[in-house]
C-alpha positions as CSV (number, residue, x, y, z in Angstrom):
1,M,179.9,87.3,134.9
2,N,181.7,86.5,132.0
3,S,185.3,86.9,132.0
4,L,188.4,87.5,129.6
5,E,192.3,87.4,129.5
6,A,193.8,90.8,128.6
7,S,197.3,92.2,128.2
8,I,198.9,95.6,128.1
9,R,200.5,97.1,125.2
10,N,202.7,99.8,123.8
11,T,201.9,99.8,120.7
12,K,202.6,103.2,119.3
13,S,202.0,103.2,115.0
14,R,199.8,101.4,113.2
15,G,202.0,98.8,111.9
16,E,202.5,97.7,115.1
17,V,198.5,97.3,115.5
18,N,197.9,95.5,112.6
19,A,201.1,92.9,113.3
20,L,199.1,92.3,116.4
21,R,196.2,91.5,114.6
22,Q,198.2,89.3,112.5
23,K,199.1,87.2,115.7
24,G,195.2,86.8,116.9
25,Q,195.5,89.5,119.1
26,V,192.2,92.2,119.5
27,P,193.5,95.6,120.5
28,A,191.5,97.7,122.7
29,I,191.2,100.9,124.9
30,L,190.1,100.9,128.3
31,Y,188.8,104.5,129.7
32,G,186.1,105.9,132.4
33,G,186.9,106.5,136.6
34,T,189.5,108.5,137.8
35,E,193.0,106.2,135.8
36,E,194.2,107.2,132.6
37,N,193.0,105.1,129.8
38,Q,195.0,102.1,129.0
39,K,195.9,100.2,125.9
40,I,195.1,96.4,126.2
41,S,194.6,93.3,123.8
42,L,192.6,90.0,123.9
43,S,192.8,86.6,122.2
44,K,190.4,86.7,119.0
45,K,189.0,83.6,119.8
46,Q,188.3,84.2,122.9
47,V,186.5,87.5,122.0
48,K,184.6,86.1,119.1
49,N,183.1,83.2,121.5
50,L,181.5,86.4,123.8
51,I,180.8,88.8,120.9
52,D,178.6,85.4,119.4
53,Q,176.8,85.6,122.7
54,E,173.2,87.6,122.6
55,N,173.8,91.2,124.4
56,F,177.5,91.4,124.4
57,L,177.3,94.9,124.7
58,S,175.1,95.2,127.7
59,N,177.1,92.3,129.7
60,I,179.5,93.6,132.4
61,I,182.7,91.3,132.0
62,G,185.6,91.1,134.2
63,L,189.0,91.5,132.7
64,K,191.9,90.0,134.5
65,I,194.9,92.3,133.7
66,D,198.4,91.1,135.0
67,G,196.6,89.5,138.1
68,K,194.7,92.2,138.8
69,D,190.5,92.1,138.2
70,I,188.5,94.8,136.7
71,S,185.0,94.9,135.7
72,V,184.3,96.8,132.5
73,L,180.9,96.9,130.4
74,P,181.7,96.9,126.5
75,R,180.9,100.1,124.6
76,E,181.9,99.8,120.8
77,V,183.1,97.1,118.4
78,S,184.7,97.9,115.4
79,Y,184.7,95.0,112.7
80,D,186.7,94.5,109.4
81,T,184.6,95.4,106.4
82,L,185.4,92.4,104.8
83,S,186.0,89.7,106.8
84,D,184.1,91.1,109.5
85,E,186.2,89.6,112.1
86,P,186.5,92.1,115.6
87,T,189.3,95.0,115.3
88,H,189.0,97.0,118.2
89,I,186.9,97.3,121.3
90,D,186.2,99.9,123.6
91,F,185.3,98.9,127.7
92,L,183.9,101.2,130.2
93,R,185.5,100.6,133.6
94,I,182.4,100.3,136.0
95,V,183.1,103.1,139.1
96,K,180.1,103.2,141.8
97,G,177.8,105.6,141.3
98,A,178.2,106.2,137.7
99,K,175.7,106.4,135.4
100,I,175.6,106.3,131.7
101,V,172.8,105.7,128.9
102,I,172.7,102.5,127.2
103,E,170.2,100.3,124.9
104,I,168.8,97.3,127.2
105,P,167.8,94.0,124.6
106,V,163.6,92.8,125.3
107,R,163.1,89.3,125.9
108,F,159.8,88.0,125.6
109,I,158.5,84.5,127.7
110,N,155.7,82.4,127.6
111,N,154.3,82.7,124.1
112,E,152.8,79.0,124.7
113,K,150.8,80.7,127.7
114,S,149.3,83.4,126.1
115,P,145.1,83.4,125.3
116,G,145.7,85.6,122.7
117,L,148.4,84.3,120.4
118,K,147.0,80.5,121.3
119,K,144.2,81.8,119.1
120,G,146.3,82.7,116.3
121,G,146.8,86.4,117.4
122,V,150.7,88.3,116.4
123,L,153.2,89.0,118.7
124,N,153.4,92.8,116.8
125,I,156.9,94.2,118.9
126,V,157.4,97.4,118.7
127,R,160.7,98.0,120.9
128,R,163.1,95.4,120.6
129,K,165.5,97.4,122.6
130,I,164.7,100.2,126.0
131,E,166.9,103.1,126.2
132,L,168.1,103.6,130.2
133,K,169.9,105.9,132.4
134,C,171.4,103.5,134.9
135,A,174.7,103.6,137.4
136,T,177.4,101.4,136.0
137,E,177.3,98.4,138.6
138,N,173.3,98.1,138.0
139,V,173.1,97.6,134.3
140,P,170.7,94.9,133.8
141,N,171.6,92.3,131.2
142,E,168.1,92.3,129.4
143,L,164.2,93.7,130.2
144,V,161.9,90.5,130.3
145,V,158.2,90.6,128.9
146,D,155.8,87.8,130.7
147,L,153.5,87.3,128.0
148,E,151.1,84.6,130.5
149,G,147.6,85.3,130.3
150,L,147.9,88.0,127.3
151,E,144.7,88.1,125.4
152,I,144.3,89.9,122.1
153,G,144.0,93.5,121.9
154,T,146.9,93.8,125.1
155,S,149.5,96.5,124.8
156,I,152.6,96.0,126.5
157,K,153.9,99.2,128.1
158,I,157.4,99.8,129.9
159,S,155.3,100.2,133.3
160,S,154.7,96.6,133.1
161,I,158.1,95.5,133.0
162,S,159.8,95.8,136.5
163,L,163.2,98.0,136.4
164,P,166.1,97.3,139.5
165,E,166.7,99.8,141.7
166,N,167.6,103.7,140.2
167,V,167.3,102.5,136.6
168,K,164.8,104.4,134.4
169,P,164.1,104.9,130.8
170,T,165.0,107.8,129.0
171,I,161.8,108.8,127.7
172,Q,160.3,110.2,130.7
173,G,156.5,111.5,130.5
174,R,154.6,108.8,129.1
175,D,153.7,105.0,129.5
176,F,155.2,104.0,125.9
177,V,154.4,101.2,124.4
178,I,156.9,98.0,124.1
179,A,154.9,95.1,122.1
180,T,151.1,94.2,121.7
181,V,148.9,91.0,121.1
182,A,147.4,92.3,117.7
183,A,144.6,90.9,115.9
184,P,145.3,87.5,113.5
185,T,145.0,88.6,109.8
186,V,143.1,87.6,107.7
187,F,143.7,87.7,103.9
188,K,141.2,89.4,101.4
189,E,141.3,89.2,98.2
190,P,141.7,92.8,96.0
191,E,139.2,94.6,94.0
192,K,139.6,94.5,90.7
193,P,139.7,98.1,89.4
194,A,137.2,99.5,87.1
195,E,138.3,99.2,84.0
196,E,139.2,95.2,84.4
197,V,135.4,95.0,85.5
198,A,134.0,96.9,82.5
199,A,136.7,95.1,80.1
200,E,135.4,91.8,81.3
201,G,131.4,93.1,80.5
202,E,132.3,94.2,77.0
203,E,134.1,90.6,76.8
204,G,130.6,89.1,77.6
205,A,128.0,91.1,75.4
206,A,130.7,90.4,73.0
207,E,130.5,86.7,73.0
208,G,126.7,86.7,73.5
209,V,126.4,88.7,70.3
210,E,128.1,86.0,68.5
211,G,126.4,83.1,70.1
212,A,123.2,84.9,69.1
213,E,124.1,85.4,65.6
214,G,124.9,81.4,65.3
215,T,121.9,80.7,66.4
216,T,119.9,83.4,63.9
217,G,122.4,81.3,61.2
218,E,121.5,77.8,62.2
219,S,117.9,78.8,62.6
220,A,117.7,80.3,58.6
221,A,119.4,77.1,57.7
222,K,116.8,74.8,59.2
223,E,113.9,77.2,58.0
224,G,115.3,77.1,54.4
225,G,116.0,73.2,54.3
226,E,111.9,73.1,55.4
227,K,110.5,75.4,52.8
228,A,112.2,73.5,49.7
229,P,109.9,70.7,49.4
230,E,106.9,73.5,49.0
231,G,108.9,75.3,46.4
232,E,109.3,71.8,44.2
233,K,105.6,71.5,44.7
234,G,104.8,74.6,43.8
235,K,106.5,73.8,40.1
236,E,104.6,70.9,39.7
237,E,101.4,72.4,40.3
238,Q,102.0,74.9,37.7
239,K,103.0,72.5,35.4
240,K,99.3,70.7,36.1
241,E,97.9,73.9,35.3
242,Q,99.9,74.6,32.0
243,K,98.6,70.8,30.5
244,A,94.9,71.5,31.8
245,P,93.7,73.6,28.5
246,A,96.0,71.2,26.1
247,E,93.6,68.2,27.5
248,K,90.4,70.3,26.9
249,K,91.2,70.3,23.7
């Protein structure tokens, strides 16, 4: 269990609270149980070290106030909108037998031992946190899902997780899915729209017509070149025919 040193504060105005923050302290409130709410303050440095750890809001913390140890559960943290520094924390006293509703994070282990993931399958996480109803003294830090031996197509449901005694999900009446081992996704090139296909067909037809015209022109030129000698030969024959009668005279 993590622990924090806390001091009782007697601030009565916003100015006094801001002055406390400028000294590197985070104001907080302690509530719950039969005792009255208590104003306290904590070292910002210690608080940030715990907040940076995973599952801060689901971990029971031991507060040391004037030599007295109190088990508490962080319920809400307020942050500065510009600096993102913690500005206030609400702590709930742990009272035996008291019930609370709390979101607990889910952690997946043994990914490398899942045959489905080894084959290229994908872990599709449906719920990263599960809302539970439990006693304040029996709050689990996390819910663990073991992926060892899971094949593609497997659905991991809430019934497959071992919950502590007297801890129940707030969703009742159905065995809801937490994650699945899905088949690998295969990229498929999207089909071209009909308009685009038609346009490509028209371009191909136009290119075919241009090619045909070019061939016709070349053939005509070639034929013209071959017939030229025949034309010259005809002229010579005509001259001979014209000269023939003159020789008879």
